C-alpha positions as a Markdown table, in Angstrom:
| # | Residue | x | y | z |
|---|---|---|---|---|
| 1 | Met | -356.4 | 79.0 | -82.7 |
| 2 | Ala | -353.4 | 78.1 | -84.7 |
| 3 | Ser | -351.2 | 80.0 | -82.3 |
| 4 | Asn | -352.6 | 78.2 | -79.3 |
| 5 | Ala | -352.2 | 74.9 | -81.0 |
| 6 | Gly | -348.5 | 75.7 | -81.8 |
| 7 | Ser | -348.0 | 76.9 | -78.2 |
| 8 | Ser | -349.4 | 73.6 | -76.8 |
| 9 | Asp | -347.2 | 71.6 | -79.1 |
| 10 | Val | -344.1 | 73.4 | -78.0 |
| 11 | Ser | -345.0 | 73.2 | -74.3 |
| 12 | Lys | -344.3 | 69.5 | -74.3 |
| 13 | Tyr | -340.7 | 70.2 | -75.2 |
| 14 | Glu | -340.4 | 72.3 | -72.1 |
| 15 | Thr | -341.0 | 69.4 | -69.8 |
| 16 | Glu | -338.2 | 67.2 | -68.5 |
| 17 | Glu | -339.0 | 64.3 | -70.8 |
| 18 | Gly | -339.4 | 66.7 | -73.8 |
| 19 | Leu | -336.1 | 68.4 | -73.1 |
| 20 | Lys | -334.4 | 65.0 | -73.0 |
| 21 | Glu | -335.9 | 64.2 | -76.3 |
| 22 | Val | -334.7 | 67.4 | -77.9 |
| 23 | Ala | -331.2 | 67.2 | -76.3 |
| 24 | Ala | -330.9 | 63.6 | -77.4 |
| 25 | Phe | -331.8 | 64.5 | -81.0 |
| 26 | Leu | -329.3 | 67.5 | -81.0 |
| 27 | Arg | -326.5 | 65.3 | -79.6 |
| 28 | Gly | -327.4 | 62.3 | -81.8 |
| 29 | Arg | -326.2 | 61.2 | -85.2 |
| 30 | Asn | -328.6 | 63.6 | -86.9 |
| 31 | Gly | -327.8 | 66.5 | -84.6 |
| 32 | Met | -326.4 | 69.9 | -85.4 |
| 33 | Pro | -322.7 | 70.3 | -86.3 |
| 34 | Leu | -320.5 | 71.3 | -83.4 |
| 35 | Arg | -317.0 | 72.8 | -82.9 |
| 36 | Pro | -314.3 | 71.5 | -80.6 |
| 37 | Ala | -312.7 | 73.7 | -78.0 |
| 38 | Ile | -310.9 | 73.6 | -74.6 |
| 39 | Glu | -312.5 | 74.8 | -71.5 |
| 40 | Val | -311.1 | 74.5 | -68.0 |
| 41 | Asp | -308.4 | 72.1 | -69.4 |
| 42 | Lys | -311.1 | 69.8 | -70.8 |
| 43 | Arg | -312.1 | 69.1 | -74.4 |
| 44 | Val | -315.7 | 70.3 | -75.0 |
| 45 | Glu | -318.0 | 71.0 | -77.9 |
| 46 | Tyr | -319.7 | 74.3 | -78.4 |
| 47 | Phe | -322.1 | 76.1 | -80.8 |
| 48 | Lys | -323.5 | 79.6 | -81.4 |
| 49 | Gly | -327.0 | 80.4 | -80.2 |
| 50 | Glu | -328.3 | 81.4 | -83.6 |
| 51 | Lys | -327.0 | 78.2 | -85.2 |
| 52 | Leu | -329.1 | 76.2 | -82.8 |
| 53 | Val | -332.2 | 78.3 | -83.3 |
| 54 | Asn | -331.9 | 78.0 | -87.1 |
| 55 | Phe | -331.2 | 74.2 | -86.9 |
| 56 | Leu | -334.4 | 73.6 | -84.8 |
| 57 | Val | -336.5 | 75.6 | -87.3 |
| 58 | Thr | -335.1 | 74.5 | -90.6 |
| 59 | Asn | -333.8 | 71.0 | -90.3 |
| 60 | Thr | -335.8 | 68.2 | -91.9 |
| 61 | Lys | -334.0 | 65.2 | -90.5 |
| 62 | Lys | -335.7 | 62.1 | -89.1 |
| 63 | Gly | -336.8 | 62.5 | -85.5 |
| 64 | Arg | -336.7 | 66.3 | -85.4 |
| 65 | Pro | -338.8 | 68.1 | -82.8 |
| 66 | Ala | -342.0 | 69.7 | -84.2 |
| 67 | Ile | -340.7 | 73.3 | -83.9 |
| 68 | Lys | -341.8 | 75.6 | -86.6 |
| 69 | Thr | -341.0 | 79.2 | -85.6 |
| 70 | Glu | -338.0 | 81.1 | -84.3 |
| 71 | Glu | -339.9 | 82.1 | -81.2 |
| 72 | Glu | -340.7 | 78.5 | -80.4 |
| 73 | Ala | -337.1 | 77.5 | -80.9 |
| 74 | Ile | -335.9 | 80.3 | -78.5 |
| 75 | Arg | -338.3 | 79.1 | -75.9 |
| 76 | Val | -336.9 | 75.5 | -76.1 |
| 77 | Cys | -333.3 | 76.8 | -76.1 |
| 78 | Lys | -334.0 | 78.8 | -72.9 |
| 79 | Ala | -335.6 | 75.8 | -71.3 |
| 80 | Leu | -332.5 | 73.7 | -72.2 |
| 81 | Leu | -330.2 | 76.3 | -70.7 |
| 82 | Arg | -332.3 | 76.6 | -67.6 |
| 83 | His | -332.2 | 72.8 | -67.0 |
| 84 | Glu | -328.4 | 72.9 | -67.5 |
| 85 | Tyr | -328.2 | 70.9 | -70.7 |
| 86 | Phe | -325.6 | 73.4 | -71.8 |
| 87 | His | -324.1 | 76.6 | -70.4 |
| 88 | Arg | -323.0 | 79.9 | -71.8 |
| 89 | Ser | -319.3 | 80.4 | -72.6 |
| 90 | Glu | -317.0 | 83.2 | -73.7 |
| 91 | Lys | -314.1 | 83.0 | -76.1 |
| 92 | Val | -310.6 | 83.5 | -74.7 |
| 93 | Lys | -307.8 | 85.0 | -76.8 |
| 94 | Gly | -304.6 | 83.0 | -77.1 |
| 95 | Gly | -304.1 | 79.3 | -77.1 |
| 96 | Gly | -302.1 | 77.1 | -79.5 |
| 97 | Ala | -302.4 | 77.0 | -83.2 |
| 98 | Gly | -305.8 | 75.6 | -84.3 |
| 99 | Glu | -307.1 | 75.5 | -80.7 |
| 100 | Arg | -310.1 | 77.5 | -79.4 |
| 101 | His | -310.2 | 78.2 | -75.7 |
| 102 | Leu | -313.4 | 79.1 | -73.8 |
| 103 | Glu | -314.3 | 80.0 | -70.3 |
| 104 | Val | -317.6 | 79.8 | -68.4 |
| 105 | Ser | -319.6 | 83.0 | -68.7 |
| 106 | Ser | -321.0 | 84.8 | -65.7 |
| 107 | Asn | -324.1 | 85.7 | -67.8 |
| 108 | Asn | -326.0 | 82.5 | -68.2 |
| 109 | Gln | -328.9 | 84.0 | -70.3 |
| 110 | Phe | -329.7 | 82.7 | -73.7 |
| 111 | Asp | -328.7 | 85.0 | -76.5 |
| 112 | Pro | -328.6 | 84.0 | -80.2 |
| 113 | Ala | -325.3 | 85.9 | -80.5 |
| 114 | Gly | -323.7 | 84.0 | -77.6 |
| 115 | Tyr | -321.7 | 80.8 | -77.5 |
| 116 | Phe | -322.8 | 77.8 | -75.5 |
| 117 | Thr | -321.0 | 74.6 | -74.4 |
| 118 | Trp | -322.8 | 71.3 | -74.1 |
| 119 | Ile | -323.0 | 69.6 | -70.7 |
| 120 | Phe | -325.3 | 66.9 | -71.7 |
| 121 | Leu | -323.3 | 64.1 | -73.5 |
| 122 | Gly | -326.2 | 62.3 | -75.1 |
| 123 | Ser | -326.4 | 58.5 | -75.2 |
| 124 | Gln | -323.4 | 56.8 | -73.6 |
| 125 | Arg | -324.0 | 53.3 | -75.0 |
| 126 | Leu | -321.3 | 53.6 | -77.6 |
| 127 | Ser | -318.9 | 55.0 | -75.0 |
| 128 | His | -319.7 | 52.2 | -72.6 |
| 129 | Leu | -319.2 | 49.7 | -75.4 |
| 130 | Phe | -315.7 | 51.1 | -76.2 |
| 131 | Thr | -314.9 | 51.1 | -72.5 |
| 132 | Ala | -315.8 | 47.5 | -72.2 |
| 133 | Leu | -313.8 | 46.7 | -75.3 |
| 134 | Ile | -310.8 | 48.4 | -73.8 |
| 135 | Ile | -311.1 | 46.4 | -70.6 |
| 136 | Ile | -311.5 | 43.2 | -72.5 |
| 137 | Gly | -308.5 | 44.0 | -74.7 |
| 138 | Phe | -306.4 | 44.8 | -71.6 |
| 139 | Leu | -307.2 | 41.5 | -70.0 |
| 140 | Leu | -306.5 | 39.6 | -73.2 |
| 141 | Ile | -303.1 | 41.3 | -73.5 |
| 142 | Thr | -302.3 | 40.6 | -69.9 |
| 143 | Cys | -303.1 | 36.9 | -70.5 |
| 144 | Phe | -300.9 | 36.8 | -73.6 |
| 145 | Pro | -298.3 | 34.4 | -72.1 |
| 146 | Ile | -300.9 | 31.6 | -71.9 |
| 147 | Trp | -302.4 | 32.1 | -75.3 |
| 148 | Pro | -302.3 | 29.2 | -77.7 |
| 149 | Arg | -299.4 | 29.4 | -80.1 |
| 150 | Ile | -301.7 | 29.8 | -83.1 |
| 151 | Leu | -303.2 | 33.0 | -81.6 |
| 152 | Lys | -299.7 | 34.3 | -80.8 |
| 153 | Val | -298.6 | 33.7 | -84.4 |
| 154 | Trp | -301.6 | 35.5 | -85.8 |
| 155 | Met | -301.2 | 38.4 | -83.4 |
| 156 | Trp | -297.6 | 38.5 | -84.5 |
| 157 | Tyr | -298.5 | 38.7 | -88.1 |
| 158 | Leu | -301.1 | 41.4 | -87.5 |
| 159 | Ser | -298.7 | 43.5 | -85.5 |
| 160 | Val | -295.9 | 43.1 | -88.0 |
| 161 | Thr | -298.3 | 44.0 | -90.9 |
| 162 | Leu | -299.5 | 47.1 | -89.1 |
| 163 | Leu | -295.9 | 48.1 | -88.3 |
| 164 | Val | -294.8 | 47.7 | -91.9 |
| 165 | Ile | -297.8 | 49.7 | -93.2 |
| 166 | Met | -297.2 | 52.5 | -90.7 |
| 167 | Val | -293.5 | 52.7 | -91.5 |
| 168 | Thr | -294.1 | 52.6 | -95.3 |
| 169 | Phe | -296.8 | 55.3 | -95.0 |
| 170 | Leu | -294.6 | 57.6 | -92.9 |
| 171 | Thr | -291.6 | 57.1 | -95.2 |
| 172 | Ile | -293.7 | 58.0 | -98.3 |
| 173 | Arg | -295.3 | 60.9 | -96.5 |
| 174 | Cys | -291.8 | 62.3 | -95.6 |
| 175 | Leu | -290.4 | 61.8 | -99.1 |
| 176 | Leu | -293.4 | 63.6 | -100.7 |
| 177 | Phe | -293.0 | 66.5 | -98.4 |
| 178 | Phe | -289.2 | 66.6 | -99.0 |
| 179 | Phe | -289.4 | 66.7 | -102.8 |
| 180 | Ala | -292.2 | 69.2 | -102.7 |
| 181 | Trp | -290.2 | 71.3 | -100.2 |
| 182 | Ile | -287.2 | 71.3 | -102.6 |
| 183 | Ala | -289.5 | 72.6 | -105.3 |
| 184 | Gly | -290.6 | 75.5 | -103.0 |
| 185 | Tyr | -293.9 | 74.0 | -101.6 |
| 186 | Glu | -295.2 | 72.2 | -98.6 |
| 187 | Phe | -297.2 | 69.1 | -99.3 |
| 188 | Trp | -298.5 | 67.1 | -96.3 |
| 189 | Val | -300.6 | 64.0 | -96.4 |
| 190 | Leu | -302.8 | 64.0 | -93.2 |
| 191 | Pro | -301.1 | 67.0 | -91.8 |
| 192 | Arg | -302.8 | 66.8 | -88.4 |
| 193 | Leu | -302.2 | 63.1 | -87.9 |
| 194 | Phe | -300.0 | 63.6 | -84.8 |
| 195 | Asp | -301.8 | 66.5 | -83.3 |
| 196 | Glu | -302.6 | 65.3 | -79.8 |
| 197 | Thr | -305.0 | 68.2 | -79.1 |
| 198 | Leu | -307.5 | 67.0 | -81.7 |
| 199 | Ala | -310.2 | 64.4 | -81.5 |
| 200 | Phe | -309.6 | 61.1 | -83.3 |
| 201 | Ala | -311.8 | 61.9 | -86.3 |
| 202 | Glu | -310.3 | 65.4 | -86.6 |
| 203 | Ser | -306.8 | 64.0 | -86.9 |
| 204 | Phe | -307.7 | 62.6 | -90.4 |
| 205 | Thr | -308.9 | 65.9 | -91.8 |
| 206 | Pro | -307.9 | 67.4 | -94.1 |
| 207 | Val | -306.6 | 64.5 | -96.1 |
| 208 | Trp | -303.8 | 66.7 | -97.6 |
| 209 | Thr | -302.6 | 70.3 | -97.8 |
| 210 | Phe | -300.5 | 72.0 | -100.5 |
| 211 | Glu | -299.2 | 75.4 | -99.8 |
| 212 | Lys | -296.3 | 77.6 | -101.0 |
| 213 | Gly | -293.3 | 77.2 | -98.8 |
| 214 | Ser | -291.7 | 79.9 | -96.6 |
| 215 | Ser | -289.3 | 82.3 | -98.2 |
| 216 | Gly | -285.6 | 82.5 | -97.3 |
| 217 | Gln | -285.0 | 78.7 | -97.4 |
| 218 | Gly | -283.2 | 78.6 | -100.8 |
| 219 | Tyr | -279.8 | 77.8 | -99.2 |
| 220 | Tyr | -281.2 | 74.9 | -97.3 |
| 221 | Arg | -282.9 | 73.6 | -100.5 |
| 222 | Val | -279.6 | 73.7 | -102.4 |
| 223 | Val | -277.9 | 71.8 | -99.6 |
| 224 | Ala | -280.7 | 69.2 | -99.6 |
| 225 | Val | -280.4 | 68.7 | -103.4 |
| 226 | Gly | -276.6 | 68.3 | -102.9 |
| 227 | Gly | -277.2 | 65.6 | -100.3 |
| 228 | Val | -279.6 | 63.7 | -102.6 |
| 229 | Ile | -277.1 | 63.8 | -105.4 |
| 230 | Ala | -274.3 | 62.6 | -103.1 |
| 231 | Phe | -276.4 | 59.7 | -101.9 |
| 232 | Val | -277.3 | 58.7 | -105.4 |
| 233 | Ile | -273.6 | 58.8 | -106.5 |
| 234 | Trp | -272.6 | 56.7 | -103.4 |
| 235 | Ala | -275.3 | 54.1 | -104.0 |
| 236 | Tyr | -274.2 | 53.9 | -107.7 |
| 237 | Asn | -270.5 | 53.6 | -106.9 |
| 238 | Gln | -270.9 | 51.2 | -103.9 |
| 239 | Pro | -273.3 | 48.6 | -105.2 |
| 240 | Thr | -272.0 | 45.9 | -102.9 |
| 241 | Asp | -272.7 | 47.9 | -99.7 |
| 242 | Phe | -276.1 | 49.1 | -100.9 |
| 243 | Asp | -277.1 | 45.7 | -102.1 |
| 244 | Thr | -276.0 | 44.2 | -98.7 |
| 245 | Phe | -278.2 | 46.7 | -97.0 |
| 246 | Ile | -281.2 | 45.9 | -99.2 |
| 247 | Ser | -280.6 | 42.2 | -98.7 |
| 248 | Ala | -280.4 | 42.6 | -94.9 |
| 249 | Gln | -283.7 | 44.4 | -94.9 |
| 250 | Ser | -285.2 | 41.6 | -97.0 |
| 251 | Asp | -283.9 | 38.9 | -94.7 |
| 252 | Phe | -285.3 | 40.8 | -91.7 |
| 253 | Met | -288.7 | 41.0 | -93.3 |
| 254 | Ser | -288.6 | 37.3 | -94.1 |
| 255 | Asp | -287.6 | 36.5 | -90.5 |
| 256 | Leu | -290.5 | 38.7 | -89.2 |
| 257 | Tyr | -293.1 | 36.8 | -91.2 |
| 258 | Ala | -291.4 | 33.4 | -90.7 |
| 259 | Gly | -291.9 | 33.8 | -86.9 |
| 260 | Lys | -288.2 | 33.3 | -86.2 |
| 261 | Leu | -288.2 | 36.2 | -83.8 |
| 262 | Leu | -291.2 | 34.8 | -81.8 |
| 263 | Ser | -290.1 | 32.7 | -78.9 |
| 264 | Asp | -292.4 | 30.1 | -77.4 |
| 265 | Val | -291.0 | 29.8 | -73.9 |
| 266 | Ser | -294.3 | 30.8 | -72.4 |
| 267 | Glu | -296.1 | 27.9 | -74.1 |
| 268 | Lys | -294.1 | 25.4 | -72.1 |
| 269 | Ser | -294.8 | 27.3 | -69.0 |
| 270 | Lys | -298.5 | 27.2 | -69.8 |
| 271 | Gln | -298.3 | 23.4 | -70.3 |
| 272 | Asp | -296.5 | 22.9 | -67.0 |
| 273 | Ile | -298.7 | 25.3 | -65.0 |
| 274 | Asp | -300.2 | 22.4 | -63.0 |
| 275 | Lys | -297.0 | 20.7 | -62.2 |
| 276 | Pro | -295.4 | 21.2 | -58.8 |
| 277 | Lys | -292.5 | 23.6 | -58.7 |
| 278 | Val | -290.2 | 21.1 | -56.9 |
| 279 | Gln | -286.8 | 20.2 | -58.2 |
| 280 | Ser | -286.2 | 16.5 | -59.0 |
| 281 | Leu | -283.2 | 14.6 | -57.6 |
| 282 | Glu | -281.6 | 14.7 | -61.0 |
| 283 | Asp | -281.8 | 18.5 | -61.2 |
| 284 | Ile | -280.4 | 18.8 | -57.7 |
| 285 | Leu | -277.4 | 16.5 | -58.5 |
| 286 | Lys | -276.8 | 18.4 | -61.7 |
| 287 | Glu | -276.7 | 21.7 | -59.8 |
| 288 | Leu | -274.2 | 20.2 | -57.2 |
| 289 | Asp | -272.0 | 19.0 | -60.0 |
| 290 | Glu | -272.0 | 22.4 | -61.6 |
| 291 | Glu | -271.2 | 24.0 | -58.3 |
| 292 | Asp | -268.2 | 21.6 | -57.8 |
| 293 | Glu | -266.8 | 22.3 | -61.2 |
| 294 | Pro | -264.5 | 25.4 | -61.2 |
| 295 | Ser | -265.7 | 28.3 | -63.1 |
| 296 | Asp | -263.9 | 29.7 | -66.1 |
| 297 | Glu | -262.4 | 32.5 | -64.0 |
| 298 | Glu | -261.1 | 30.0 | -61.5 |
| 299 | Gln | -259.6 | 27.8 | -64.2 |
| 300 | Glu | -257.9 | 30.8 | -65.8 |
| 301 | Ala | -256.4 | 31.9 | -62.4 |
| 302 | Glu | -255.2 | 28.4 | -61.7 |
| 303 | Arg | -253.6 | 28.2 | -65.2 |
| 304 | Arg | -251.8 | 31.5 | -64.6 |
| 305 | Met | -250.5 | 30.4 | -61.2 |
| 306 | Glu | -249.1 | 27.2 | -62.8 |
| 307 | Glu | -247.4 | 29.2 | -65.4 |
| 308 | Leu | -245.8 | 31.5 | -62.8 |
| 309 | Leu | -244.7 | 28.5 | -60.7 |
| 310 | Ala | -243.2 | 26.8 | -63.8 |
| 311 | Gly | -241.4 | 30.0 | -64.6 |
| 312 | Glu | -239.9 | 30.3 | -61.2 |
| 313 | Leu | -238.8 | 26.6 | -61.3 |
| 314 | Asp | -237.1 | 27.3 | -64.6 |
| 315 | Glu | -235.3 | 30.3 | -63.2 |
| 316 | Asp | -234.0 | 28.2 | -60.2 |
| 317 | Glu | -232.8 | 25.4 | -62.5 |
| 318 | Arg | -230.9 | 28.0 | -64.7 |
| 319 | Tyr | -229.4 | 29.5 | -61.5 |
| 320 | Glu | -228.2 | 26.1 | -60.3 |
| 321 | Glu | -226.7 | 25.3 | -63.7 |
| 322 | Glu | -224.9 | 28.6 | -63.8 |
| 323 | Glu | -223.5 | 28.0 | -60.3 |
| 324 | Glu | -222.3 | 24.5 | -61.4 |
| 325 | Glu | -220.7 | 26.0 | -64.5 |
| 326 | Glu | -218.9 | 28.6 | -62.4 |
| 327 | Glu | -217.6 | 25.9 | -60.0 |
| 328 | Asp | -216.3 | 23.9 | -63.0 |
| 329 | Glu | -214.5 | 26.9 | -64.4 |
| 330 | Asp | -213.0 | 27.7 | -61.0 |
| 331 | Gly | -211.8 | 24.0 | -60.7 |
| 332 | Asp | -210.1 | 24.2 | -64.1 |
| 333 | Lys | -208.3 | 27.3 | -63.2 |
| 334 | Ala | -207.0 | 25.9 | -59.9 |
| 335 | Ala | -205.4 | 22.7 | -61.4 |
| 336 | Pro | -202.6 | 24.5 | -63.3 |
| 337 | Glu | -201.7 | 26.6 | -60.3 |
| 338 | Gln | -201.1 | 23.5 | -58.2 |
| 339 | Glu | -198.9 | 22.0 | -60.9 |
| 340 | Asp | -196.7 | 25.2 | -60.9 |
| 341 | Lys | -196.2 | 25.0 | -57.1 |
| 342 | Arg | -194.7 | 21.4 | -57.2 |
| 343 | Pro | -190.9 | 21.2 | -56.3 |
| 344 | Gln | -188.5 | 20.6 | -59.1 |
| 345 | Gly | -185.8 | 18.1 | -57.7 |
| 346 | Gly | -184.1 | 16.1 | -60.5 |
| 347 | Gly | -180.6 | 17.9 | -60.7 |
| 348 | Gly | -180.1 | 18.5 | -57.0 |
| 349 | Glu | -179.9 | 14.9 | -56.1 |
| 350 | Leu | -177.2 | 14.3 | -58.6 |
């Protein structure tokens, strides 16, 4: 009698509605833990058959299906596989570090020793909510030029603050690794933060790692220590340059939060959005005056031409003066010669 009652209780989970209930529980917040992998160039979540069977039998979380024995759990698992809530997969050797690669198995029979990949994604309400938020955020960013100035300023402060926090964190992270590496160890805070193959939540695990460094890097460590010592000596002996650098960084941060780097040209465009885009008579006359005025290049060319002409005139004047001087000299030389050629008659007449 007890066996028949248990059988009738499990049979409801073999219907379409019952299977949806079981799958929703397994894929929900209280579901079984899963592992990420890559299958057919897509990120998927998989599990081992015996893990699913044990979870259905032993878990005590709220909303769990009323499954009490291993045989009942296997029946439900076979029904889930038959209705394509998940499919069987095989592990593939290779792949990048930390990545698991799977391929679809040709044997689609349930086996507690096999691996299975979820097809059913569970409730998509949260995913739809995030999609809607992304679309709304995109539209808001697109309309940024017509935002009120107060919102622009707050967005500027938020962006600058996040940027400063990120740069500060990365700087401290690199410095911690550098000094630990000099000591012969590798210390990383959030070591998988920039791993693009991982999901968002997995990028923040583990929080830190501390391992012994690779051998054969003693020479590089000595060079790094020498570089640190050289920098400290330079900063100590060049206080003016280093202080100028620190002061420049401080001024830059002050300008960031003072909003001096935030222009508000778009605010005027938003205020004038309803005005006709027709030039006034004053603007037209101003443009005509600007067109009539010679450009800087034209003024420079005209000035050079005047200088050249003035230089040529000076040369002509000098040439004429030289000719006049030569004529004067020739005249002075000709006068004595004429005096010598005059007849001398005083004694002959007597």
